[in-house]
Residue, then its C-alpha position, 0 to 999 in steps of 0.5 A: m367260606a369264600f365264594c366267587r365275586n364273578c358266579g357265586t361258587l363255593v372257592e376253595g383255593q386261589f381260583c375259582a374251580k368254576c369260571g377261573t376268576p382268581a380268588a381275592a385277598a379277602p375272600v367274600a363271605d358267605p352273602a346270605q349269612a353276611s347281611g342276613q338279608a337275600y344276596a342280590p348280586p352286584a350290577g352285570q354280574p351273574y350270580a347262582p347260589p352253590a348248588a347241591q352236590p347231586a345224589p351219587a349214582a346208584a352202586g351196581l351194574e346194569n341187567n345186560v351187563a350182569a346177565a352177560l357175566c353170568y356167562l362169561v366164567t360160567v359156573v364161578t360168576g353164575i353162582l357169585f351172582l345167584v349170591l349177590a345181594p341185589y342181582n339174586q333178587n332180579k329173576t332176568i340175572r337169575f335165570h341166566a345165572f342158573q342157565s350158566i350154571f347148567f351149561f357148565v354142568a352139560c359142557v362136563a358132561i360132554s367132556i365126561v363122555f368123550a373121555i370114555f369113548g376115546i380111552v376104550l377106542g384106544t384100547m381097540g387097537l389098529f381099528g380102533f386108531g381110525l375110529l380115535g381119530l375121526w372120534s377126536l374129531l368130532h370131538m373138536v367140532i363139539w367143542l367150537g359148537l358150545f363154544i360158539v354157543w357160549i359166546l351167542l349166550m353172553v351176546k344175546a343176554y348183553q342185548n337183553q334177549k332171554w335165548v333159553l336153550p333146550i333143556i338147561g333152558a327150561l330147568a334154569e327157567k324153572q329155578a329162576 
């Protein structure tokens, strides 16, 4: 192994990666190993022993990011975070995952109700046609509201705020 003559960093090429000093033709051996005694750098030259490699950071997501991602694809990411190891033990992430799943189920239930009433109004003839238009307008307003709630759930979760939806949130808290 060769060490830089200028800063003492391990050199693995023609130049020191830390200070850019060219490596000598005859590499300097490990100063501590060569003489068996403590190494003192030449006068006026700083020496720092090679630093230990920092431990890699713990892999994974921050709690706020994981909580926000629970809502991204609702039922899919909700189930995913309930299954994945480090996240399924975190009560906050479990709450957001369950609330995401229950929110999806509520959206599907609302969609089914609107579809059934739309079919009934469509079979009522000319009178039902006018009501069907109003029903479709109401349907769009409800879906816009649900979309806004979905966005707000993600934003609040990302900001580490626990926004508990009226019925769904209470169920999610019991499950978490």
